[in-house]
C-alpha positions in Angstrom: -84.7 -125.7 -40.6 -82.6 -123.9 -38.0 -83.2 -120.2 -37.7 -79.5 -119.4 -37.9 -79.3 -121.0 -41.3 -82.1 -118.9 -42.6 -80.6 -115.7 -41.2 -77.2 -116.7 -42.5 -78.3 -117.0 -46.1 -80.4 -113.9 -45.9 -77.4 -111.9 -44.7 -75.2 -113.3 -47.5 -77.9 -112.4 -50.1 -78.1 -108.9 -48.7 -74.3 -108.5 -49.0 -74.4 -109.7 -52.6 -77.0 -107.0 -53.4 -75.0 -104.4 -51.6 -72.0 -105.0 -53.8 -74.1 -105.7 -56.9 -75.9 -102.3 -56.7 -72.5 -100.6 -56.5 -71.2 -102.7 -59.4 -74.2 -101.7 -61.6 -73.5 -98.0 -60.9 -69.9 -98.3 -61.9 -70.7 -100.4 -65.0 -73.2 -97.8 -66.1 -70.5 -95.1 -66.1 -67.9 -97.4 -67.7 -70.2 -98.2 -70.6 -69.4 -94.8 -72.0 -65.7 -95.4 -71.8 -63.6 -96.8 -74.7 -64.7 -100.1 -76.2 -62.2 -102.3 -74.3 -63.5 -101.0 -71.0 -67.2 -100.9 -72.0 -67.2 -104.5 -73.1 -66.1 -105.6 -69.7 -68.7 -103.4 -68.0 -71.5 -104.8 -70.2 -70.3 -108.3 -69.5 -70.4 -107.7 -65.7 -73.8 -105.8 -65.9 -75.5 -108.6 -67.8 -74.2 -111.2 -65.4 -75.5 -109.2 -62.4 -79.0 -108.9 -63.9 -79.2 -112.7 -64.1 -77.9 -113.1 -60.5 -80.5 -110.5 -59.3 -83.4 -112.7 -60.6 -81.8 -115.8 -59.0 -81.3 -114.2 -55.6 -84.8 -112.9 -55.6 -86.1 -116.3 -56.4 -83.9 -117.8 -53.6 -85.5 -115.5 -51.1 -88.9 -116.7 -52.0 -88.1 -120.5 -51.7 -85.4 -120.6 -49.1 -87.8 -122.0 -46.4 -88.5 -125.0 -48.7 -84.8 -125.9 -49.0 -83.1 -129.0 -47.5 -80.7 -128.0 -44.7 -77.6 -129.3 -46.4 -78.5 -127.6 -49.7 -78.9 -124.3 -47.9 -75.5 -124.7 -46.2 -73.8 -125.4 -49.5 -75.6 -122.5 -51.3 -74.6 -120.1 -48.5 -70.9 -121.2 -48.7 -71.0 -120.6 -52.5 -72.6 -117.2 -52.2 -70.1 -116.1 -49.5 -67.3 -116.8 -52.0 -69.2 -115.1 -54.8 -69.8 -112.0 -52.7 -66.1 -111.9 -51.9 -65.2 -112.0 -55.6 -67.9 -109.4 -56.3 -66.4 -107.1 -53.7 -62.9 -107.5 -55.2 -64.2 -106.6 -58.7 -66.1 -103.6 -57.4 -63.1 -102.2 -55.5 -60.9 -102.6 -58.6 -63.5 -100.7 -60.7 -63.7 -98.0 -58.2 -59.9 -97.4 -58.5 -60.3 -97.0 -62.2 -62.8 -94.2 -62.0 -62.9 -90.7 -60.7 -65.8 -89.8 -58.4 -67.1 -86.3 -57.8 -70.1 -84.9 -56.1 -72.8 -83.1 -58.2 -72.0 -79.4 -58.8 -74.9 -78.2 -56.7 -73.6 -80.2 -53.7 -70.0 -79.2 -54.3 -71.0 -75.5 -54.1 -73.1 -76.1 -51.0 -71.6 -74.5 -47.9 -73.0 -77.2 -45.7 -70.1 -79.7 -45.9 -71.0 -81.7 -42.8 -73.7 -83.8 -44.2 -71.6 -87.0 -44.2 -70.4 -89.3 -47.0 -72.2 -88.9 -50.4 -73.9 -92.2 -51.5 -72.3 -93.7 -54.6 -75.7 -93.4 -56.4 -75.3 -89.6 -56.2 -71.7 -89.4 -57.4 -70.6 -88.5 -60.9 -68.3 -91.2 -62.1 -65.8 -90.8 -64.9 -63.4 -93.5 -66.1 -59.6 -92.9 -65.9 -58.0 -94.5 -68.9 -54.4 -94.6 -67.6 -55.5 -96.5 -64.4 -57.4 -99.1 -66.5 -54.3 -99.7 -68.7 -52.2 -100.5 -65.6 -54.7 -102.9 -64.0 -56.2 -104.5 -67.1 -54.7 -108.0 -66.5 -55.6 -108.0 -62.8 -59.2 -106.9 -63.6 -59.6 -109.6 -66.2 -58.4 -112.2 -63.7 -60.8 -110.9 -61.1 -63.7 -111.0 -63.5 -62.8 -114.6 -64.5 -62.8 -115.6 -60.9 -66.1 -113.9 -60.3 -67.7 -115.8 -63.3 -66.3 -119.1 -62.0 -68.1 -118.6 -58.7 -71.2 -117.3 -60.5 -71.3 -120.6 -62.5 -70.9 -122.5 -59.2 -73.7 -120.6 -57.6 -75.8 -121.5 -60.7 -75.4 -125.2 -59.8 -77.0 -124.7 -56.4 -79.7 -122.4 -57.9 -80.8 -124.9 -60.6 -80.9 -127.6 -57.9 -83.7 -125.6 -56.3 -85.8 -126.4 -59.3 -85.9 -130.1 -58.3 -88.0 -129.2 -55.2 -91.4 -130.9 -56.0 -93.6 -128.1 -54.6 -96.1 -126.0 -56.6 -95.0 -122.9 -54.7 -91.7 -123.1 -56.6 -93.6 -122.7 -59.9 -95.4 -119.7 -58.4 -92.1 -118.1 -57.3 -90.7 -118.6 -60.9 -93.7 -116.9 -62.4 -93.5 -113.9 -60.1 -92.0 -110.6 -61.4 -89.0 -109.2 -59.6 -89.8 -105.5 -59.5 -88.6 -103.5 -56.4 -88.2 -106.7 -54.4 -84.8 -105.8 -53.2 -84.3 -102.2 -54.2 -81.7 -103.2 -56.7 -83.3 -101.6 -59.7 -84.4 -98.2 -60.5 -85.8 -96.2 -63.4 -86.0 -98.0 -66.7 -84.3 -101.1 -65.4 -87.0 -101.4 -62.7 -89.8 -101.0 -65.3 -88.2 -103.7 -67.5 -87.8 -106.1 -64.5 -91.4 -105.5 -63.4 -92.5 -107.1 -66.7 -90.0 -110.1 -66.4 -90.3 -113.2 -64.3 -87.5 -115.6 -63.5 -89.1 -118.2 -65.8 -89.1 -115.8 -68.7 -85.5 -114.6 -68.2 -84.2 -118.2 -67.8 -86.4 -120.4 -70.0 -84.5 -123.6 -69.0 -86.3 -123.4 -65.6 -89.6 -124.4 -67.3 -88.1 -127.5 -69.0 -86.5 -128.7 -65.7 -89.8 -128.2 -63.8 -91.9 -129.9 -66.5 -89.8 -133.1 -66.1 -90.7 -133.5 -62.4 -94.2 -134.6 -63.3 -94.8 -137.1 -66.1 -98.4 -136.0 -66.3 -97.4 -132.5 -67.4 -97.5 -131.7 -71.1 -94.3 -131.4 -72.9 -94.8 -127.7 -73.4 -94.7 -125.4 -76.4 -90.9 -125.8 -76.9 -91.2 -129.5 -77.3 -93.5 -129.4 -80.4 -90.6 -129.0 -82.8 -88.2 -131.5 -81.3 -89.1 -134.5 -83.5 -87.0 -134.2 -86.6 -87.6 -135.9 -90.0 -85.0 -138.7 -90.5 -84.8 -137.6 -94.2 -83.1 -134.4 -93.0 -80.2 -136.4 -91.5 -79.7 -138.0 -94.9 -78.9 -134.6 -96.3 -76.0 -134.1 -93.8 -72.4 -135.0 -94.6 -71.1 -137.0 -91.7 -67.5 -137.4 -90.5 -66.0 -139.2 -87.5 -64.6 -137.6 -84.4 -61.3 -139.3 -83.5 -61.6 -141.9 -80.8 -65.4 -141.3 -80.3 -66.3 -144.6 -82.0 -69.6 -144.7 -83.9 -71.9 -143.1 -81.3 -70.7 -139.5 -81.8 -70.1 -137.9 -85.2 -69.7 -134.5 -86.8 -72.4 -133.5 -89.4 -72.5 -130.6 -91.9 -75.6 -129.4 -93.7 -75.2 -127.3 -96.9 -78.2 -124.9 -97.3 -79.5 -123.6 -100.6 -78.3 -120.0 -99.7 -74.7 -121.3 -99.5 -74.5 -121.3 -95.7 -73.4 -124.4 -93.8 -74.6 -125.6 -90.5 -72.6 -127.9 -88.3 -73.9 -130.4 -85.7 -72.9 -133.2 -83.4 -75.0 -136.3 -83.9 -75.4 -138.7 -80.9 -76.8 -142.1 -81.8 -78.8 -144.0 -79.2 -79.7 -147.7 -80.0 -83.1 -148.8 -78.9 -82.2 -151.6 -76.5 -83.9 -153.6 -75.4 -86.5 -153.3 -78.2 -89.3 -154.2 -75.8 -88.7 -150.8 -74.1 -89.1 -148.8 -77.3 -91.9 -146.6 -75.9 -89.9 -145.8 -72.7 -86.6 -145.1 -74.4 -88.3 -142.9 -76.9 -90.1 -141.0 -74.2 -86.9 -140.5 -72.2 -85.1 -139.4 -75.4 -87.7 -136.8 -76.0 -87.5 -135.6 -72.4 -83.7 -135.4 -72.7 -83.9 -133.5 -76.0 -86.5 -131.1 -74.4 -84.3 -130.3 -71.4 -81.2 -129.8 -73.6 -83.2 -127.5 -75.9 -81.6 -124.6 -74.1 -79.7 -121.5 -75.2 -77.0 -121.6 -72.6 -74.4 -124.3 -73.4 -71.6 -122.5 -71.6 -73.6 -122.5 -68.3 -74.5 -126.2 -68.4 -71.5 -127.6 -70.2 -74.1 -129.5 -72.4 -74.6 -128.7 -76.0 -78.0 -127.3 -77.1 -80.2 -129.9 -78.7 -82.0 -129.1 -81.9 -84.2 -132.2 -81.6 -84.1 -136.0 -82.3 -85.0 -138.3 -85.1 -86.2 -141.9 -85.0 -84.4 -144.0 -87.6 -85.0 -147.7 -88.6 -82.7 -150.0 -90.6 -84.1 -151.3 -93.8 -84.8 -154.7 -92.4 -86.3 -153.5 -89.1 -89.9 -154.0 -90.3 -89.1 -157.0 -92.5 -91.6 -159.7 -92.7 -88.8 -162.2 -92.2 -89.2 -163.9 -88.8 -86.8 -162.8 -86.2 -85.9 -165.0 -83.3 -85.2 -163.0 -80.2 -83.0 -164.6 -77.6 -85.0 -165.7 -74.6 -88.3 -165.4 -76.4 -88.2 -168.6 -78.5 -90.6 -168.8 -81.3 -93.4 -167.0 -79.5 -95.3 -164.9 -82.0 -97.4 -162.9 -79.5 -97.7 -159.1 -79.4 -94.5 -158.7 -77.3 -92.4 -160.5 -79.9 -93.9 -158.6 -82.8 -92.9 -155.4 -81.0 -89.4 -156.8 -80.6 -89.2 -157.5 -84.3 -90.4 -154.0 -85.3 -88.1 -152.1 -83.0 -85.0 -154.3 -83.0 -83.0 -152.1 -85.4 -84.4 -148.7 -84.3 -82.1 -146.0 -83.2 -82.7 -142.4 -82.0 -80.4 -139.6 -83.1 -79.9 -136.5 -81.0 -78.9 -133.5 -83.0 -76.7 -131.0 -81.1 -75.8 -127.5 -82.3 -72.3 -126.3 -82.1 -72.2 -122.9 -80.2 -71.3 -119.8 -82.2 -67.7 -118.6 -81.9 -66.3 -122.1 -81.7 -64.4 -124.0 -84.3 -66.1 -126.8 -86.3 -63.2 -129.0 -85.6 -64.5 -131.1 -82.7 -62.0 -133.2 -80.7 -62.6 -135.7 -78.0 -60.9 -135.6 -74.7 -59.6 -139.0 -75.5 -57.8 -137.7 -78.5 -56.2 -134.9 -76.5 -55.0 -137.4 -73.8 -53.6 -139.8 -76.5 -52.0 -137.5 -79.0 -51.3 -134.1 -77.4 -48.6 -133.1 -74.8 -49.8 -132.0 -71.4 -50.8 -128.4 -71.3 -48.0 -126.1 -70.2 -50.3 -124.4 -67.7 -52.0 -126.3 -64.8 -54.8 -123.8 -65.2 -55.8 -125.5 -68.4 -56.1 -128.9 -66.7 -58.1 -127.3 -63.8 -60.4 -125.7 -66.3 -61.2 -129.0 -68.0 -61.7 -130.7 -64.7 -64.1 -128.0 -63.5 -66.0 -128.0 -66.7 -66.6 -131.7 -66.7 -67.6 -131.8 -63.1 -70.1 -129.0 -63.8 -71.6 -130.9 -66.8 -72.1 -134.1 -64.7 -73.9 -132.0 -62.0 -76.3 -130.6 -64.6 -77.1 -134.0 -66.1 -78.3 -135.0 -62.6 -80.1 -131.8 -62.1 -82.0 -132.4 -65.3 -83.1 -135.7 -63.9 -80.9 -138.2 -65.6 -77.9 -140.5 -65.0 -75.3 -140.5 -67.9 -73.8 -144.0 -67.5 -71.0 -143.3 -70.0 -68.8 -140.6 -68.4 -65.5 -141.2 -70.1 -63.1 -139.3 -72.3 -64.8 -140.5 -75.5 -68.0 -138.7 -74.4 -66.3 -135.3 -73.8 -66.2 -133.0 -76.8 -63.7 -130.2 -77.0 -63.8 -127.1 -79.2 -61.2 -124.3 -79.6 -62.4 -120.7 -79.7 -61.5 -117.9 -82.0 -62.1 -115.4 -79.2 -60.3 -117.1 -76.3 -57.4 -119.3 -75.5 -59.6 -121.4 -73.3 -61.0 -124.6 -74.7 -64.8 -125.2 -74.4 -65.7 -128.6 -72.9 -69.1 -130.3 -73.3 -70.3 -133.7 -72.1 -72.2 -135.7 -74.8 -72.3 -139.5 -75.4 -75.8 -140.1 -74.1 -76.2 -143.5 -75.7 -76.7 -145.3 -72.4 -78.5 -142.5 -70.4 -81.7 -143.0 -68.5 -84.0 -141.2 -66.1 -82.5 -141.1 -62.6 -85.6 -142.8 -61.1 -86.6 -144.7 -64.3 -86.4 -148.3 -65.3 -83.0 -149.9 -65.2 -81.5 -153.1 -66.7 -78.5 -154.9 -65.3 -77.0 -155.4 -68.7 -73.3 -154.8 -69.4 -70.3 -156.1 -71.2 -66.6 -156.8 -70.7 -65.3 -154.0 -73.0 -62.1 -152.8 -71.4 -62.5 -149.2 -72.6 -65.9 -149.0 -70.8 -65.2 -151.1 -67.7 -62.2 -148.9 -66.8 -64.8 -146.1 -66.0 -67.3 -148.3 -64.4 -67.4 -149.1 -60.7 -66.8 -152.8 -60.1 -70.5 -153.2 -59.0 -71.4 -152.1 -62.6 -68.8 -154.1 -64.5 -69.3 -157.3 -66.5 -72.2 -158.7 -68.5 -74.5 -158.9 -65.4 -73.8 -155.9 -63.1 -74.7 -156.7 -59.5 -76.2 -153.3 -58.6 -78.7 -150.9 -60.1 -77.2 -147.7 -61.6 -77.4 -144.5 -59.5 -75.9 -141.0 -59.5 -72.8 -142.1 -57.5 -71.8 -144.4 -60.3 -71.4 -141.3 -62.5 -69.4 -139.6 -59.8 -67.0 -142.6 -59.7 -66.6 -142.4 -63.5 -65.9 -138.7 -63.2 -63.1 -139.5 -60.7 -61.4 -141.8 -63.2 -61.6 -139.0 -65.8 -60.2 -136.4 -63.3 -57.3 -138.8 -62.6 -56.5 -139.0 -66.3 -56.7 -135.3 -66.7 -54.4 -134.7 -63.7 -51.8 -137.2 -64.9 -52.5 -136.3 -68.6 -52.3 -140.0 -69.5 -54.9 -142.0 -71.3 -55.7 -145.1 -69.4 -56.8 -146.7 -72.7 -54.4 -147.3 -75.6 -55.1 -148.5 -79.1 -53.4 -150.9 -81.4 -52.9 -148.8 -84.5 -52.2 -151.8 -86.7 -55.9 -152.7 -86.4 -57.3 -149.3 -87.4 -59.4 -149.2 -90.5 -60.9 -146.3 -92.5 -64.4 -146.9 -91.2 -63.5 -147.6 -87.6 -61.5 -145.6 -85.0 -60.2 -148.8 -83.3 -60.7 -152.5 -83.0 -58.5 -153.3 -80.1 -58.5 -150.8 -77.2 -56.4 -152.1 -74.3 -55.3 -150.9 -70.9 -52.3 -148.7 -70.8 -48.9 -150.2 -69.9 -48.9 -148.2 -66.7 -51.2 -150.8 -65.2 -48.6 -153.5 -65.6 -47.9 -156.0 -68.4 -50.2 -158.6 -67.0 -53.4 -156.5 -67.3 -52.2 -154.6 -70.4 -51.5 -157.8 -72.5 -54.2 -160.2 -71.1 -57.3 -161.4 -72.9 -60.5 -159.3 -72.6 -62.0 -161.7 -70.1 -58.8 -161.7 -67.9 -58.6 -157.9 -68.0 -62.3 -157.7 -67.0 -61.7 -159.9 -64.1 -58.6 -158.0 -63.1 -60.5 -154.7 -63.1 -63.3 -156.1 -61.0 -60.8 -157.4 -58.4 -58.2 -154.7 -58.2 -59.2 -151.8 -60.5 -60.1 -149.4 -57.7 -56.9 -150.2 -55.8 -54.8 -149.5 -58.9 -56.6 -146.1 -59.5 -56.3 -145.1 -55.8 -52.6 -145.9 -55.8 -52.2 -143.5 -58.8 -54.2 -140.9 -57.0 -52.2 -141.1 -53.8 -48.7 -141.6 -55.2 -48.5 -139.9 -58.5 -51.3 -137.3 -58.8 -50.2 -135.0 -55.9 -46.9 -134.3 -57.7 -48.8 -133.3 -60.8 -51.8 -131.4 -59.5 -51.3 -131.0 -55.8 -52.7 -132.8 -52.7 -56.1 -131.1 -52.7 -56.9 -132.1 -56.3 -55.7 -135.7 -55.5 -58.1 -135.7 -52.4 -61.0 -134.7 -54.6 -60.2 -137.5 -57.0 -60.1 -140.0 -54.1 -63.4 -138.8 -52.9 -65.0 -139.6 -56.3 -63.3 -143.0 -56.6 -64.5 -144.0 -53.1 -68.0 -142.4 -53.2 -69.6 -145.9 -53.1 -67.4 -147.1 -50.3 -69.4 -147.2 -46.9 -66.2 -145.8 -45.3 -66.4 -142.7 -47.4 -67.6 -140.0 -44.9 -68.9 -137.8 -47.7 -71.0 -140.3 -49.8 -70.7 -143.7 -48.2 -74.0 -143.8 -46.2 -76.8 -144.2 -48.8 -79.4 -143.5 -46.1 -78.3 -139.9 -46.1 -79.5 -139.5 -49.8 -83.0 -141.0 -49.5 -84.8 -137.7 -49.9 -87.7 -137.8 -52.4 -86.4 -135.0 -54.6 -82.9 -136.4 -55.0 -81.4 -133.1 -53.9 -79.1 -134.2 -51.1 -76.7 -136.2 -53.3 -76.6 -133.2 -55.7 -75.9 -130.8 -52.8 -73.2 -133.1 -51.4 -71.6 -133.4 -54.8 -71.5 -129.6 -55.2 -69.9 -129.2 -51.8 -67.4 -132.1 -51.9 -66.4 -131.9 -55.6 -67.3 -128.7 -57.4 -66.6 -126.3 -54.6 -63.3 -127.9 -53.7 -62.3 -127.8 -57.4 -63.1 -124.1 -57.6 -61.0 -123.5 -54.5 -57.9 -124.7 -56.3 -55.7 -122.0 -57.9 -52.3 -121.9 -59.6 
C-alpha cells in the first residue's frame, strides 16, 4: 500500500480526534444545561464514544486494508471531520469560556492561549435559542456522515485475517489520548467487540468451521409460538411479509414482522436452513437504525400438514425413484422457515411497504424526504452485502416503512429475504416471468432460466430501479383492483402505463420478452430525460450508475476483474464510493 495513503488516513484520524476531544469537553459542560440542550449534548457524546472505538480499531488494521477501501474510508472521514468541526464551532458559540480563577488572578498573562481542557465552560441560553435550528441541522448532517463512515468501518470486518479478531478484542485505553479520568477507566475495560456486539456475528460468518456462538443458541423458535400470534397483511407485500401481534398474559402486546422463506429446492433443505440460521444470527443485533435492517428475534421451521405424508410424491425430474434423495424431497417439499423481526421501540405498529407509498400517497412535499428514503435503502443493501449475503429481491414490496412518534422522518428497513443466499454460496438458475419481479431484475437474471449466476451487482441494479421510482415517485407496477380478494393483495400486477400501451397490456410472456429486450433502455430513458427535473442531475447520474453496473462500458463497475479479491471487499468499497457517498453529497 502506498505510504502516502497510510499517512493520509492517519492525519485524517488525528484531525477527527482533535475535534472530538473538544466536542466532548463542550458536551460535558452542556449536560448541565436545560433539558433541550443537554439531550443534544448527550446524543453527540454517545456518538463520539462509538466513533472513538472505531477509529482506534482502524489504526490497528489500516495496514491490512485494500488500497481502494482505504481511499474511500479516508474520503468519508474527511467529510465527517468537516461536519464535526462545524458542530464543535457552533457549540463553542453557545457557551461562555473563562479561565480558572487562580489563572485569571495570575499576574503572568503572557503564557499564551489557555487549552480548552482548562477552561470553565458555561452555556448561554439565549444563544442556543437563536441557533437551535441551525444546530439541529448540523447534528443531523454529522450523523449522516457518521453512518456513512460506519459502512466503511463494518467492511473492515470482512478482512479474513486473525489479526482483525485480535484488534477487536483489544481494549482502547489511552490509545489516542482522547479519554481521561473515569471515562478512561471505563474504556480500559471495554474492547471494540464488547461495545459493538455485531462485530462478533459478522466475523463468525467468515469461517463455516466456527461455532455459532453464544448468541445463536436461542435463535431457533418453536413453531407453536407463531400459532399464538395474530397475523395481518401488509398492503402490497404479498404473502411473504406480514405483521404479527402476540398478546401476553400480563396484558402487554408484542408486534413483529414475519418473513416467510420457502424451502426450495427441497433437496437443499440443510443448506437453506443453515443459511437461514446464519442470517438470523447476523441480524440478531440491537442497532436497526444503523443497519437499516430489523433486529431478528429468531426463526422457526414449519411444515405443512401433508409434508411428511406417507402418500407418494412425484418430484418433477426425479421420476419414480424412491432412493434417499427422493425421500428427502418428499419430507421437505412443504417446509418453510419463518424469520421473526422485532419492530424498534418508538415506531408505530402500522407497517407500510414502499410499494404502498408509491401507489397510494402523493409525492412528499420536500425532496429531503425522498433523499432520505434513497439513502436509507442504499445503506441497507450495503449492509446485506457486508453481512455476507445477496438479497435477490430488492424491490418496493421488500421495503418496510414506519412512522415515528418522536420524529417527522420515516424509518426505512429492508426485509423480504425469501430469496436470499450466501454471497459465495450455492446458486440455482431458477426464475419466473412474474412482471412485478422481473422489472427489478437485470435481463441476465430474468425468465425461468436466468443465464448468469447471481452476484452483488445484481442487487445494485435492483436498487437503481427502486431509486428511479423514488425519484419520480411513480410505481412502475400497477394493480388491477377488480381482481383483489380479501386473502390476496393482488392477482394481476402489470407494468405501469408510462412504459407504453404495448407492454402495459400485453400477456405475461410478451411483457417478459419485452423487458429482457428493452427494459434497461426504457429505464435509462426515464433516468436521463425525466429524473433530472425531479431530483437533479447528480441523483440521476447515481441511478444510471446502478442501472449500468453490469455493463462492461461502466467505468465504475463494468470490469469484473477488478472485484476478484478473496474477501469481496472491493465491490463493497466501490459501491460505497460511487453510490452511498454521492447520495450523501446531495443536499436540498
